[in-house]
N, C-alpha and C positions, 0 to 999 in steps of 0.2 A: 404527486411525485415526491419522494423523500429528499430532504435537503440537509446537508451538514454545513453549519455556519461556524466559522472560526474567526475570532478576533481576540488575539492574545498579545500581551506585552509583559516584559519582565526578563528575568535571567534564567538560563538553563546551563548550569555549570558556570563556566567563565564567559559564556556568550550571552549577549543581550538580544532578545527576540522581540520583534514588532511586526506582526503579520496579520492580515485579514483577508479571507476569501470565502467563497461558497462553492460547495461541490454538490452536484445533482446526479442525474442519470448517466451522464458521460464522464469518463475518468478525468480527473484533474491532475496534472503532472507538476511536481515540484522539481525545478532544475536550479543549478547553481554550482559554483566551484566547491572543491573539498573544504570542509570546515565552515560552510556558510550557515549551517543550522537546519538543514532539511530534515535529518533524522530527529533532531530535537523537537521540531514541529510535530512530527508523527507521535513522539512520546508525550507531548502536551495534549494532543487529541486523545490518545489512548488512555491517559490518566496515570502514566508512569512518572511524569513530571507535572508540577503545578506552577503556573505562571504567577507573577506578582499581581498582575491585573488582567482583566479581560473576561471573555465568555466563550464557551464552546457549547453549541446546542445541536440537537438532532431532531428534526421534525418539530422545531419550536420548543422542545423541552430541554431545559438546561442540563448539561452534563457537568459543566463547571461555570460558576458565576461568582467571582470574587466579592462583588458588592452584596449579593444575596446570601453569601456564605454557603454556596452549594458546591459540593465536590463529590460526585457519584464515584464510588470505588471502581477501580479498573474492571473487576470481574463482573460488575453489574452494568457496564456501559454497552455491552453487546456490540462491540466493535471487533471485527476479525483483523488479524495481523499476520502478514507474511514477512518475516525478517530477512535481512541479508543472509545469503547462503543457507536459508531455510530452517536451520537450527532443529533438525530432526533428531530425536533421541536415538543414539546408536544401539542401545540395549533393548529397544522395543521394535517389534515388527511394524509394518505399515498400518495395520489395523489398530494396534495399540497407540501409535503416534497420533492417528486421526481421532480416535476415541478420547484421547487426553484433552482435546479441545471442546468436548461436549459437557455442558453444565447440567448433568443429570445424575441423581444419586445411585441409580441402579446400573450395574455393569451391563445387563442385557440391553437396556435402552441406549447406553453409550455406544455399544457395539453396533446396534441396529442403525443408529443415525450415522455412525462412521461408515458403515457399508453403503448406505444410501449416498453419502457424499462421494465416496470412491467411485460408485457406479455412475454418478452424474458426470464425473470427469473422465470416464472411460478407463479407469485404472483399478477396477475391482479385482482383477486377476493378480494384483501385486500384494494383496492383503497379508500374506504370510511371509513376505520378504523383509529383510532388514535393510536399512538405508544404504549400507555399503554395497548392496547388490543392485542398486538402482542407477540408471543413467541420470544425467543432469536434468533432462526434460521430465523424466519420471519423478525425480525429487521435487521439481517445481509443482507438478500436479498434485502430489501428495501433500505438500505444504499448503497449497491452496485449498485442498479438500479439508485439511485440519482447520483452517481458518473459517471455512464455510459450514462445517459440521455443527458449529455452535449456533447456527442460524442468526448471524449478525445482521444488524440494520445498516452497517457501513463497513467499509473495508479499507485497510491501510496496507501498502506494499512498499518495502524498502529495497529498491534496486532488484526486482525479482528476476531479471535476466542477466545480471552482471556475472553470475557464477557459471554461466553456461559457455561451452565451447562455441566458437564462431560457427562451426559446422552445423550446429543444431539450433542456433539462436533464432534464425529466421522462421523456422517452423513453429517453435515454441511461442515466438512473438505473435504469430498469426493466430495460434490457438488461444492465447491469452486475450487478444483483442476481441475475438469472437465470443469468448466466455464472458468477458466484462460487458460486452454489448447486450448479451442475453440476460445477465443479472440485473442490469439497469439500477444498481444501488449506488449511493454515494461512495466513490472510491478516490483515495488520494494516493498517488504513486510517485515515488522518488526515482529519478533516472538521470544518467549522465549521457544518454545516447539519443541523438536526434532521430534515429530510425525508430525508436520506441514512440516518440512523439508523433511521427508520421503515421505509424501503424495504429496507435491507440486513438488518434484523432480527437483529442480533448483540448481544453484550454490549458495553457501553461502559466505558472506563477514562478517568476525568477526571483530567487533569494540570494542576496549577497550581504555578508556581514550581519546576518540575522534579520534583515529587513527586506521587504518586497521592493524591487527596483523596476520591474516591468511585468506586465501580464497581458494575455491575449492568445489568439490562435497563432500557430507556427508561422503562417504566412504574414501575419501582422508583425511579428517579431523580426522576420527576415526583411521586411520592407523598411522597418524603422528601428534598428537595434539601438538600444540606449547605452549599453556598456560594452567594454571589450569582451567580457565573457559571452554576452549574447551574440556578438559578431562571430566569435569563434564557434559557438554552439550551432548557430544556423548555417555556418559554412559547411558543416557536415552533410547538408542536404545535397551537395554537389557530388558526394562520393557514393559509390555503391553501398547499399545496406548489407551488413554482415548477416 
């Protein structure tokens, strides 16, 4: 089973980061208040930011190791990334957007792998559309296809459901949970919604002020909340899921 190990410390912009966790076949969810450093942690794993100290490794091979002076470039880490609001290029059609994530020199190979990724997510029929012609759920699938078309060894997702209307969020959440379960690759996902944690059924890492303050299953956090944020977060379990 593939494993993503993260143990990083240092600064990311004005924020001090001190986090350590391991992600395997089940999604690992990062939760915390706004400005806690969740997205910065994703950027450290991705290679867009470099910590002052620490190590990031995938299947035992270092992607970043300050002491060993290892810092694998972002484009060679083979980590898929789905950003907030998906960041699809409006001037490209769906096929062009997905092919953009394929690290292959030949256009034909990029298009072939893009079409495969779209087919795997049941959105091959959207290949000729522009992002403005897609629904929120369709955009999410296309963004995931783009991340997976590069055949990554791990996946990062930054609030992948936050941009969706409440009316479609439940169905898309169910689709995402099923897809991540089938992929069984190390996935780190940022969310603010306890319903995501319930559906994705992974371990949670709570970050406040750039540091891990609690971790465990949702039921564990609900039974023994350590901070006010955790109490407020798990309280959402008593409300109907949108």
